[in-house]
C-alpha positions as CSV (number, residue, x, y, z in Angstrom):
1,X,-72.3,117.5,71.6
2,X,-72.9,116.1,75.1
3,X,-72.8,112.5,73.8
4,X,-69.3,112.6,72.4
5,X,-68.0,114.5,75.5
6,X,-69.7,112.0,77.8
7,X,-68.3,109.1,75.8
8,X,-64.7,110.5,76.0
9,X,-65.3,111.2,79.7
10,X,-66.5,107.7,80.3
11,X,-63.5,106.3,78.4
12,X,-61.1,108.4,80.5
13,X,-62.8,107.4,83.8
14,X,-63.2,103.7,83.0
15,X,-60.1,103.0,80.9
16,X,-57.6,105.8,81.3
17,X,-56.4,108.8,79.4
18,X,-54.7,106.8,76.6
19,X,-58.0,105.1,75.6
20,X,-59.8,108.4,75.8
21,X,-57.3,109.9,73.5
22,X,-57.7,106.9,71.1
23,X,-61.5,107.5,71.3
24,X,-61.1,111.1,70.3
25,X,-58.8,110.2,67.4
26,X,-61.2,107.5,66.1
27,X,-64.1,109.9,66.3
28,X,-62.3,112.7,64.4
29,X,-61.0,110.2,61.7
30,X,-64.4,108.6,61.2
31,X,-66.0,112.0,60.8
32,X,-63.4,113.0,58.3
33,X,-63.7,109.8,56.3
34,X,-67.5,110.2,56.2
35,X,-67.3,113.8,55.0
36,X,-64.8,113.0,52.3
37,X,-66.5,109.9,51.0
38,X,-70.3,110.4,51.0
39,X,-71.5,113.5,52.8
40,X,-72.2,116.5,50.6
41,X,-69.6,119.3,50.6
42,X,-70.4,122.6,52.3
43,X,-70.7,124.5,48.9
44,X,-72.4,121.6,47.1
45,X,-75.6,122.0,45.1
46,X,-77.5,120.1,47.9
47,X,-76.8,122.8,50.5
48,X,-77.2,125.7,48.1
49,X,-80.7,124.5,47.2
50,X,-81.6,123.8,50.8
51,X,-80.6,127.3,51.8
52,X,-82.4,128.8,48.8
53,X,-85.6,126.9,49.7
54,X,-85.4,128.0,53.3
55,X,-85.0,131.6,52.3
56,X,-87.8,131.5,49.7
57,X,-90.2,130.0,52.3
58,X,-89.2,132.6,54.8
59,X,-90.0,135.4,52.4
60,X,-93.4,133.8,51.6
61,X,-94.1,133.3,55.4
62,X,-93.3,137.0,56.1
63,X,-95.5,138.2,53.3
64,X,-98.3,135.9,54.4
65,X,-98.1,137.2,57.9
66,X,-98.1,140.8,56.8
67,X,-94.6,141.6,58.0
68,X,-93.6,143.8,55.1
69,X,-90.3,145.0,56.6
70,X,-88.9,141.5,57.2
71,X,-90.2,140.3,53.9
72,X,-88.5,143.1,52.0
73,X,-85.2,142.6,53.9
74,X,-85.3,138.8,53.3
75,X,-86.2,139.4,49.7
76,X,-83.1,141.6,49.3
77,X,-80.9,138.9,50.9
78,X,-82.5,136.3,48.7
79,X,-81.9,138.4,45.6
80,X,-78.2,138.7,46.5
81,X,-78.1,134.9,47.1
82,X,-79.6,134.2,43.7
83,X,-77.1,136.6,42.1
84,X,-74.2,134.8,43.8
85,X,-75.5,131.2,43.0
86,X,-77.4,131.9,39.7
87,X,-75.8,128.8,38.1
88,X,-77.0,126.5,40.8
89,X,-80.3,128.0,41.6
90,X,-81.3,128.9,38.0
91,X,-84.7,130.4,37.1
92,X,-87.0,127.8,38.7
93,X,-85.1,127.5,42.0
94,X,-83.6,124.0,41.5
95,X,-84.9,120.5,41.7
């Protein structure tokens, strides 16, 4: 976050507020174009499977470390997640 803020600050300091405003517009538009064209959407299969994998690893890590309370709590959240995204996650957990 510091890099874009620093870049806009430098544009403003070196070239004036109009060029800094143009820099902000270009940054926002290029980010929007990238999101629309080739980055995965927030509710895409890609992110659902990444979140599922992270949660499953967390449950396994808690069980391995003997933290039964956190393992049980995370397992409940994981079960709700699987219920919500059963079509994406499926039986085997994706991939």
